[in-house]
ZADO-1210 file (C-alpha; in nm, 4 decimals, padded with zeros to 6 digits):
<atoms>
<atom x="-04.2993" y="-01.8378" z="00.0269" code="MET" pos="1"/>
<atom x="-03.9406" y="-01.7629" z="00.1084" code="VAL" pos="2"/>
<atom x="-03.6748" y="-01.8388" z="-00.1490" code="LYS" pos="3"/>
<atom x="-03.3678" y="-02.0355" z="-00.0423" code="SER" pos="4"/>
<atom x="-03.0695" y="-02.1368" z="-00.2501" code="THR" pos="5"/>
<atom x="-02.9191" y="-02.4768" z="-00.1814" code="VAL" pos="6"/>
<atom x="-02.6134" y="-02.6269" z="-00.3492" code="ARG" pos="7"/>
<atom x="-02.6052" y="-02.9999" z="-00.4285" code="PHE" pos="8"/>
<atom x="-02.3441" y="-03.2241" z="-00.5878" code="PRO" pos="9"/>
<atom x="-02.4118" y="-03.2966" z="-00.9536" code="GLU" pos="10"/>
<atom x="-02.4841" y="-03.6645" z="-00.8779" code="GLU" pos="11"/>
<atom x="-02.7644" y="-03.5644" z="-00.6409" code="VAL" pos="12"/>
<atom x="-02.9232" y="-03.3336" z="-00.8975" code="LEU" pos="13"/>
<atom x="-02.8969" y="-03.6086" z="-01.1595" code="ASP" pos="14"/>
<atom x="-03.0859" y="-03.8452" z="-00.9285" code="ALA" pos="15"/>
<atom x="-03.3513" y="-03.5788" z="-00.8653" code="VAL" pos="16"/>
<atom x="-03.3850" y="-03.5132" z="-01.2392" code="GLU" pos="17"/>
<atom x="-03.4441" y="-03.8852" z="-01.2917" code="GLU" pos="18"/>
<atom x="-03.7336" y="-03.8738" z="-01.0437" code="LEU" pos="19"/>
<atom x="-03.8737" y="-03.5690" z="-01.2234" code="VAL" pos="20"/>
<atom x="-03.8449" y="-03.7473" z="-01.5596" code="GLU" pos="21"/>
<atom x="-04.0353" y="-04.0432" z="-01.4117" code="ARG" pos="22"/>
<atom x="-04.3111" y="-03.7918" z="-01.3207" code="ASP" pos="23"/>
<atom x="-04.2820" y="-03.8664" z="-00.9511" code="LEU" pos="24"/>
<atom x="-04.2247" y="-03.4921" z="-00.8975" code="PHE" pos="25"/>
<atom x="-04.3191" y="-03.2051" z="-01.1248" code="THR" pos="26"/>
<atom x="-03.9816" y="-03.0328" z="-01.0871" code="ASN" pos="27"/>
<atom x="-03.6692" y="-03.0150" z="-00.8692" code="ARG" pos="28"/>
<atom x="-03.8225" y="-02.7532" z="-00.6430" code="SER" pos="29"/>
<atom x="-04.1144" y="-02.9806" z="-00.5589" code="GLU" pos="30"/>
<atom x="-03.8720" y="-03.2611" z="-00.4765" code="PHE" pos="31"/>
<atom x="-03.6655" y="-03.0334" z="-00.2522" code="GLN" pos="32"/>
<atom x="-03.9734" y="-02.9024" z="-00.0685" code="ARG" pos="33"/>
<atom x="-04.0987" y="-03.2574" z="-00.0196" code="PHE" pos="34"/>
<atom x="-03.7591" y="-03.3808" z="00.1027" code="ALA" pos="35"/>
<atom x="-03.7351" y="-03.1041" z="00.3618" code="VAL" pos="36"/>
<atom x="-04.0934" y="-03.1601" z="00.4818" code="GLU" pos="37"/>
<atom x="-04.0350" y="-03.5362" z="00.5012" code="CYS" pos="38"/>
<atom x="-03.7192" y="-03.5031" z="00.7112" code="ILE" pos="39"/>
<atom x="-03.8768" y="-03.2446" z="00.9420" code="LEU" pos="40"/>
<atom x="-04.1767" y="-03.4725" z="00.9974" code="ALA" pos="41"/>
<atom x="-03.9428" y="-03.7595" z="01.0849" code="GLN" pos="42"/>
<atom x="-03.7162" y="-03.5721" z="01.3277" code="VAL" pos="43"/>
<atom x="-03.9860" y="-03.3616" z="01.4973" code="ASP" pos="44"/>
<atom x="-04.3008" y="-03.5567" z="01.5817" code="GLU" pos="45"/>
<atom x="-04.4937" y="-03.2319" z="01.6362" code="GLU" pos="46"/>
<atom x="-04.4044" y="-03.0916" z="01.2936" code="TYR" pos="47"/>
<atom x="-04.7004" y="-03.0836" z="01.0582" code="ASP" pos="48"/>
<atom x="-04.5959" y="-03.0735" z="00.6901" code="PRO" pos="49"/>
<atom x="-04.7197" y="-02.7581" z="00.5197" code="GLN" pos="50"/>
<atom x="-04.6744" y="-02.8704" z="00.1596" code="MET" pos="51"/>
<atom x="-04.9936" y="-02.8971" z="-00.0429" code="LEU" pos="52"/>
<atom x="-05.0828" y="-03.2628" z="-00.1079" code="ASP" pos="53"/>
<atom x="-04.7925" y="-03.3826" z="00.1104" code="TYR" pos="54"/>
<atom x="-04.9778" y="-03.6943" z="00.2258" code="ASP" pos="55"/>
<atom x="-05.0686" y="-03.8006" z="-00.1269" code="GLU" pos="56"/>
<atom x="-04.7134" y="-03.7453" z="-00.2489" code="LEU" pos="57"/>
<atom x="-04.5713" y="-03.9310" z="00.0514" code="HIS" pos="58"/>
<atom x="-04.7988" y="-04.2262" z="-00.0263" code="ALA" pos="59"/>
<atom x="-04.6769" y="-04.2267" z="-00.3855" code="GLU" pos="60"/>
<atom x="-04.3080" y="-04.2041" z="-00.2902" code="VAL" pos="61"/>
<atom x="-04.3328" y="-04.4548" z="-00.0030" code="PHE" pos="62"/>
<atom x="-04.6208" y="-04.6871" z="-00.0997" code="PRO" pos="63"/>
<atom x="-04.5018" y="-04.9614" z="00.1370" code="GLU" pos="64"/>
<atom x="-04.5676" y="-04.7310" z="00.4344" code="GLU" pos="65"/>
<atom x="-04.9226" y="-04.6695" z="00.3176" code="HIS" pos="66"/>
<atom x="-05.0329" y="-05.0228" z="00.2320" code="GLU" pos="67"/>
<atom x="-05.3659" y="-05.1146" z="00.3830" code="ASP" pos="68"/>
<atom x="-05.2850" y="-05.4122" z="00.6033" code="THR" pos="69"/>
<atom x="-05.6258" y="-05.4373" z="00.7676" code="THR" pos="70"/>
<atom x="-05.8234" y="-05.7131" z="00.6034" code="GLU" pos="71"/>
<atom x="-06.1919" y="-05.6451" z="00.5639" code="GLY" pos="72"/>
<atom x="-06.1628" y="-05.2738" z="00.6476" code="VAL" pos="73"/>
<atom x="-06.2346" y="-05.0392" z="00.3558" code="PRO" pos="74"/>
<atom x="-05.9412" y="-04.8250" z="00.2367" code="ALA" pos="75"/>
<atom x="-06.1567" y="-04.5191" z="00.3060" code="GLU" pos="76"/>
<atom x="-06.1306" y="-04.5919" z="00.6791" code="ALA" pos="77"/>
<atom x="-05.7709" y="-04.4712" z="00.6926" code="SER" pos="78"/>
<atom x="-05.8712" y="-04.1571" z="00.5029" code="MET" pos="79"/>
<atom x="-06.1556" y="-04.1003" z="00.7484" code="ASP" pos="80"/>
<atom x="-05.9150" y="-04.1340" z="01.0385" code="GLU" pos="81"/>
<atom x="-05.6799" y="-03.8808" z="00.8783" code="GLU" pos="82"/>
<atom x="-05.9689" y="-03.6393" z="00.8281" code="PHE" pos="83"/>
<atom x="-06.0789" y="-03.6763" z="01.1901" code="LEU" pos="84"/>
<atom x="-05.7258" y="-03.6044" z="01.3079" code="GLN" pos="85"/>
<atom x="-05.7086" y="-03.2981" z="01.0841" code="THR" pos="86"/>
<atom x="-06.0520" y="-03.1806" z="01.2006" code="ALA" pos="87"/>
<atom x="-05.9475" y="-03.2198" z="01.5639" code="ALA" pos="88"/>
<atom x="-05.6330" y="-03.0162" z="01.5008" code="ARG" pos="89"/>
<atom x="-05.8287" y="-02.7453" z="01.3150" code="VAL" pos="90"/>
<atom x="-06.0784" y="-02.7267" z="01.6008" code="ARG" pos="91"/>
<atom x="-05.7961" y="-02.7069" z="01.8544" code="GLN" pos="92"/>
<atom x="-05.6357" y="-02.4133" z="01.6722" code="PHE" pos="93"/>
<atom x="-05.9730" y="-02.2411" z="01.6367" code="ALA" pos="94"/>
<atom x="-06.0568" y="-02.2785" z="02.0043" code="MET" pos="95"/>
<atom x="-05.7239" y="-02.1173" z="02.0895" code="ARG" pos="96"/>
<atom x="-05.7994" y="-01.8226" z="01.8638" code="GLY" pos="97"/>
<atom x="-05.5474" y="-01.9282" z="01.6002" code="LYS" pos="98"/>
<atom x="-05.7881" y="-01.9105" z="01.3069" code="LEU" pos="99"/>
<atom x="-05.5194" y="-01.8260" z="01.0515" code="GLU" pos="100"/>
<atom x="-05.3172" y="-02.1318" z="01.1530" code="THR" pos="101"/>
<atom x="-05.6296" y="-02.3464" z="01.1280" code="ALA" pos="102"/>
<atom x="-05.7045" y="-02.2074" z="00.7820" code="GLU" pos="103"/>
<atom x="-05.3484" y="-02.2753" z="00.6673" code="GLU" pos="104"/>
<atom x="-05.3776" y="-02.6349" z="00.7850" code="LEU" pos="105"/>
<atom x="-05.6975" y="-02.6823" z="00.5856" code="VAL" pos="106"/>
<atom x="-05.5369" y="-02.5195" z="00.2794" code="ASP" pos="107"/>
<atom x="-05.2298" y="-02.7435" z="00.2951" code="THR" pos="108"/>
<atom x="-05.4261" y="-03.0655" z="00.3409" code="ARG" pos="109"/>
<atom x="-05.7137" y="-03.0242" z="00.0961" code="TYR" pos="110"/>
<atom x="-05.7883" y="-02.8526" z="-00.2323" code="SER" pos="111"/>
<atom x="-06.0483" y="-02.5730" z="-00.2137" code="PRO" pos="112"/>
<atom x="-06.3126" y="-02.7862" z="-00.3891" code="ALA" pos="113"/>
<atom x="-06.2640" y="-03.0886" z="-00.1621" code="ASP" pos="114"/>
<atom x="-06.5801" y="-03.1511" z="00.0446" code="PRO" pos="115"/>
<atom x="-06.3641" y="-03.2044" z="00.3532" code="ARG" pos="116"/>
<atom x="-06.2170" y="-02.8564" z="00.3113" code="ALA" pos="117"/>
<atom x="-06.5645" y="-02.7083" z="00.2761" code="LEU" pos="118"/>
<atom x="-06.6786" y="-02.8795" z="00.5948" code="LEU" pos="119"/>
<atom x="-06.3754" y="-02.7601" z="00.7904" code="LEU" pos="120"/>
<atom x="-06.4185" y="-02.4059" z="00.6579" code="GLU" pos="121"/>
<atom x="-06.7782" y="-02.4127" z="00.7815" code="ASP" pos="122"/>
<atom x="-06.6474" y="-02.5221" z="01.1210" code="LEU" pos="123"/>
<atom x="-06.4054" y="-02.2272" z="01.1228" code="LEU" pos="124"/>
<atom x="-06.6833" y="-01.9875" z="01.0221" code="ALA" pos="125"/>
<atom x="-06.8592" y="-02.0721" z="01.3467" code="GLY" pos="126"/>
<atom x="-06.5520" y="-01.9631" z="01.5437" code="TYR" pos="127"/>
<atom x="-06.5281" y="-01.6354" z="01.3509" code="ARG" pos="128"/>
<atom x="-06.8828" y="-01.5445" z="01.4522" code="GLU" pos="129"/>
<atom x="-06.8151" y="-01.5883" z="01.8247" code="GLU" pos="130"/>
</atoms>
C-alpha cells in the first residue's frame, strides 16, 4: 500500500472518531480508505473497490441500500448474483491474461478461507496451466 497524508478540519476528525467509537470502523484509516473507495465507485461506474470486505462494510454503513425488497426470494440470492458477477469478472481478466488482476479481485472480495475464493482460485489455476 502507498501512504498518503490528508489534512482534515478538527470537526471532521471528531465525526470520524465518533464512528470509530461506535465500532462502525476499526480506526480512522479504515474510514478514510472506505470513504475514498465509496466516492470512486460512485463517480466512476467502472471502478471496482479494492478494499477488503468493502461490500460488507458498505452494507453496514448504508443498510437502506442493501435491504432485500424482493418478497419470497431468499437473501442468499443477492449474494449469489454478486458472486456470479465477480466470477464473470475474474474469468474475463483470466482470459485476457491478467491473472494477477484476477487474483487481486478475488483477494479483495473474499477471505482466503471463503469457499467462493477457493472456487475462483481453482478457476484461475486452470488458466495458469494453459
